[in-house]
C-alpha distance (Angstrom), angle and dihedral (degrees) to the residues before:
residue distance angle dihedral
X1 . . .
X2 3.80 . .
X3 3.78 116.2 .
X4 3.79 86.0 179.7
X5 3.75 120.5 -64.3
X6 3.78 89.5 -141.6
X7 3.79 90.5 78.7
X8 3.79 91.6 55.8
X9 3.80 89.8 71.1
X10 3.79 87.3 68.1
X11 3.79 88.6 79.1
X12 3.80 88.3 70.3
X13 3.79 91.7 57.4
X14 3.76 98.1 58.7
X15 3.79 122.9 101.0
X16 3.78 124.6 -130.7
X17 3.79 116.0 -41.7
X18 3.77 96.0 -91.6
X19 3.75 119.4 -157.5
X20 3.77 95.9 170.1
X21 3.77 118.4 108.1
X22 3.80 126.1 -142.9
X23 3.80 117.7 -62.8
X24 3.75 117.4 -96.7
X25 3.79 90.5 -111.6
X26 3.81 92.2 60.4
X27 3.79 120.2 91.6
X28 3.79 89.1 -159.8
X29 3.79 92.0 84.9
X30 3.79 90.9 66.3
X31 3.80 97.5 44.3
X32 3.79 101.5 37.0
X33 3.80 95.9 87.6
X34 3.78 93.3 42.9
X35 3.80 92.4 -109.7
X36 3.78 134.4 112.2
X37 3.82 120.3 -110.1
X38 3.81 89.1 -105.7
X39 3.81 91.0 51.7
X40 3.79 91.2 48.9
X41 3.80 90.3 52.3
X42 3.80 90.3 49.6
X43 3.80 89.7 51.0
X44 3.79 91.4 51.2
X45 3.79 90.6 50.7
X46 3.79 91.1 48.3
X47 3.79 91.6 52.3
X48 3.81 89.8 51.8
X49 3.80 93.6 49.5
X50 3.82 99.6 40.6
X51 3.81 113.6 7.9
X52 3.81 93.8 175.1
X53 3.77 99.5 47.8
X54 3.81 111.3 119.5
X55 3.81 114.8 -142.0
X56 3.81 99.8 169.9
X57 3.79 92.9 116.3
X58 3.77 98.7 31.4
X59 3.82 110.7 33.6
X60 3.80 114.1 -172.4
X61 3.78 104.9 160.3
X62 3.79 105.9 63.6
X63 3.81 98.6 -72.9
X64 3.80 112.4 154.3
X65 3.80 103.5 -128.6
X66 3.82 91.4 171.1
X67 3.79 90.5 60.0
X68 3.80 90.7 45.6
X69 3.80 91.2 53.0
X70 3.81 94.0 45.3
X71 3.81 92.1 49.7
X72 3.80 90.0 47.2
X73 3.80 91.2 54.1
X74 3.78 90.9 48.5
X75 3.80 90.5 48.5
X76 3.81 91.5 51.5
X77 3.79 89.1 58.0
X78 3.79 93.3 44.7
X79 3.80 90.8 48.2
X80 3.79 91.9 57.7
X81 3.80 88.5 52.9
X82 3.82 91.8 49.4
X83 3.80 90.7 48.9
X84 3.80 90.0 50.8
X85 3.80 91.0 50.7
X86 3.82 92.5 49.7
X87 3.79 90.2 48.4
X88 3.81 88.9 58.4
X89 3.81 93.3 53.7
X90 3.82 118.8 97.2
X91 3.83 110.3 -85.0
X92 3.81 91.3 -121.3
X93 3.82 88.0 63.3
X94 3.80 101.5 38.2
X95 3.83 98.5 32.0
X96 3.79 85.6 -145.2
X97 3.79 122.5 142.2
X98 3.82 103.2 -135.9
X99 3.79 96.2 -171.3
X100 3.80 119.4 106.5
X101 3.78 93.0 -135.3
X102 3.78 126.9 -125.6
X103 3.80 94.5 -72.8
X104 3.79 100.7 39.3
X105 3.78 137.8 -92.3
X106 3.82 96.4 -67.8
X107 3.79 92.0 54.5
X108 3.79 90.1 47.2
X109 3.82 90.4 53.3
X110 3.80 91.8 50.2
X111 3.81 92.7 48.0
X112 3.81 90.5 51.4
X113 3.81 92.5 48.2
X114 3.81 92.0 49.9
X115 3.81 92.2 47.0
X116 3.80 95.9 53.6
X117 2.82 161.9 143.4
X118 3.80 100.5 38.6
X119 3.78 136.1 162.1
X120 3.79 104.1 -95.9
X121 3.80 128.1 -145.3
X122 3.81 98.6 -139.0
X123 3.79 118.6 139.2
X124 3.81 115.5 -90.0
X125 3.81 93.8 -112.6
X126 3.79 90.6 61.7
X127 3.80 95.9 44.9
X128 3.79 99.6 39.9
X129 3.80 104.6 28.4
X130 3.80 106.3 22.9
X131 3.79 97.0 44.7
X132 3.83 96.4 46.6
X133 3.80 87.9 50.1
X134 3.79 93.1 54.9
X135 3.79 90.2 41.7
X136 3.80 85.9 56.3
X137 3.81 90.1 51.7
X138 3.81 89.3 56.4
X139 3.80 90.4 44.4
X140 3.81 92.4 52.8
X141 3.80 92.1 54.1
X142 3.80 90.6 63.4
X143 3.81 98.3 31.7
X144 3.78 93.9 55.5
X145 3.78 89.8 46.9
X146 3.80 87.6 67.2
X147 3.80 100.0 -95.7
X148 3.79 125.2 139.8
X149 3.79 123.8 -105.3
X150 3.81 91.3 -101.6
X151 3.80 92.1 50.4
X152 3.78 90.5 47.4
X153 3.80 91.3 49.7
X154 3.81 89.9 49.7
X155 3.79 90.9 50.4
X156 3.81 91.2 49.3
X157 3.80 90.8 49.5
X158 3.81 92.3 50.4
X159 3.81 93.7 47.4
X160 3.80 96.1 44.3
X161 3.80 92.4 46.2
X162 3.79 105.8 39.8
X163 3.80 103.7 20.8
X164 3.80 97.7 42.0
X165 3.82 116.0 14.4
X166 3.81 97.1 36.0
X167 3.80 93.3 23.4
X168 3.78 126.1 43.5
X169 3.78 98.2 1.3
X170 3.79 94.0 49.0
X171 3.81 87.9 70.4
X172 3.81 86.7 68.3
X173 3.81 107.4 28.7
X174 3.78 146.4 1.5
X175 3.85 114.7 -81.5
X176 3.80 114.3 -95.0
X177 3.80 126.8 -123.4
X178 3.82 92.4 -148.7
X179 3.78 93.3 49.4
X180 3.80 93.7 50.9
X181 3.82 89.5 58.4
X182 3.80 105.8 27.8
X183 3.82 97.5 46.9
X184 3.83 98.9 60.4
X185 3.82 97.1 30.6
X186 3.79 94.7 45.2
X187 3.78 88.5 39.9
X188 3.80 90.5 57.0
X189 3.80 91.5 53.2
X190 3.78 96.2 42.9
X191 3.80 94.7 36.2
X192 3.79 94.9 55.9
X193 3.80 90.2 47.3
X194 3.82 89.6 49.6
X195 3.81 90.6 48.3
X196 3.79 92.8 53.7
X197 3.81 93.3 40.3
X198 3.79 91.9 52.5
X199 3.79 90.9 52.9
X200 3.79 89.1 49.0
X201 3.82 91.7 52.6
X202 3.80 91.9 48.4
X203 3.80 91.2 48.2
X204 3.81 86.8 52.5
X205 3.80 91.6 59.1
X206 3.79 95.6 -90.7
X207 3.80 92.5 -69.1
X208 3.82 134.7 129.7
X209 3.82 118.9 -166.5
X210 3.80 86.1 -4.1
X211 3.81 92.7 -59.7
X212 3.80 128.2 113.4
X213 3.80 88.1 -160.2
X214 3.79 92.6 61.0
X215 3.79 88.3 40.7
X216 3.80 91.3 56.5
X217 3.81 92.2 47.6
X218 3.80 91.9 48.8
X219 3.79 92.9 47.3
X220 3.80 90.2 50.6
X221 3.78 94.3 54.5
X222 3.79 92.9 41.0
X223 3.82 89.4 58.3
X224 3.82 112.2 6.5
X225 3.80 95.0 167.1
X226 3.79 93.6 56.7
X227 3.79 92.8 42.1
X228 3.80 93.4 51.0
X229 3.81 90.1 52.1
X230 3.77 90.1 53.6
X231 3.78 90.6 45.4
X232 3.80 91.7 55.3
X233 3.79 90.6 54.9
X234 3.79 92.2 45.4
X235 3.80 94.9 50.6
X236 3.80 94.1 46.0
X237 3.78 93.3 43.2
X238 3.79 93.2 -132.7
X239 3.78 140.5 74.2
X240 3.80 101.9 -90.3
X241 3.78 84.2 151.5
X242 3.79 108.6 39.5
X243 3.77 129.7 -156.9
X244 3.73 120.9 -125.4
X245 3.78 89.1 -130.5
X246 3.82 98.3 36.0
X247 3.80 95.1 -111.8
X248 3.81 99.3 144.2
X249 3.80 111.8 94.0
X250 3.82 139.2 139.1
X251 3.79 87.9 -88.6
X252 3.82 133.1 54.5
X253 3.77 113.0 -87.9
X254 3.78 100.6 -150.1
X255 3.78 101.2 36.8
X256 3.77 137.4 37.1
X257 3.79 112.9 -97.6
X258 3.78 117.5 -114.3
X259 3.80 115.5 -128.3
X260 3.79 111.9 -95.0
X261 3.80 95.7 16.3
X262 3.79 121.9 117.9
X263 3.79 128.0 -138.9
X264 3.79 88.1 -109.8
X265 3.77 89.0 74.8
X266 3.79 87.7 64.2
X267 3.79 99.7 53.8
X268 3.75 109.7 146.1
X269 3.80 95.7 29.4
X270 3.81 99.4 91.9
X271 3.77 101.6 51.3
X272 3.81 108.2 161.3
X273 3.79 116.6 91.5
X274 3.80 143.0 137.3
X275 3.79 133.2 -165.1
């Protein structure tokens, strides 16, 4: 199941696997998740008291459910585009059956859902690199909206299972046993690393290997959904997608703009937004 091998090359762009958080002198640590310092402290306390409590539908500790919902809507639209792209790939690459079946597309979807899940025959790079990456994309949507790791894992599991495996992809093939497990579990591992790495890049002035260009590319692949939202605003020159805290502007929020540089150079820095 190929969710586009092109994206896998992004792994080569990332810097060291950073686990360090922002320095104490940086205000970015408090605003990165879209929550106030007090809300972040409440979230930390909640995780200590009940690490497996799910608050996706009833946030009480500063989680930004508006951002989560806005990012989810954006991701639904992007997912349809990704599915369309995969459908255009040669069948020997995508392993997708592009026919509508004898009884129509809806019947084909239902037959695939009833037949699964099965052990698929996709190449290992797709199952064990591609799927964890996209699981991490789902994970980041919730994590950067202020949710705990367990909440973010739960969100990734729900999206990868019902939106993709038993949703869009089931129109083309039977749901996969590997994907149902590897996507959310691998996404948790990769997604938390990506979350911490992104904060490390931002704390370093948005640069990778001393370059803002590489920094922008890395930030995009670490969180493509958030970066695309910012890109839409930048290209249109107005806040079509608004932030809950009003962070999107013609200038970088976290760092002083350099003369002659455009906001486009900072894509992926301002992450928090809601429709």
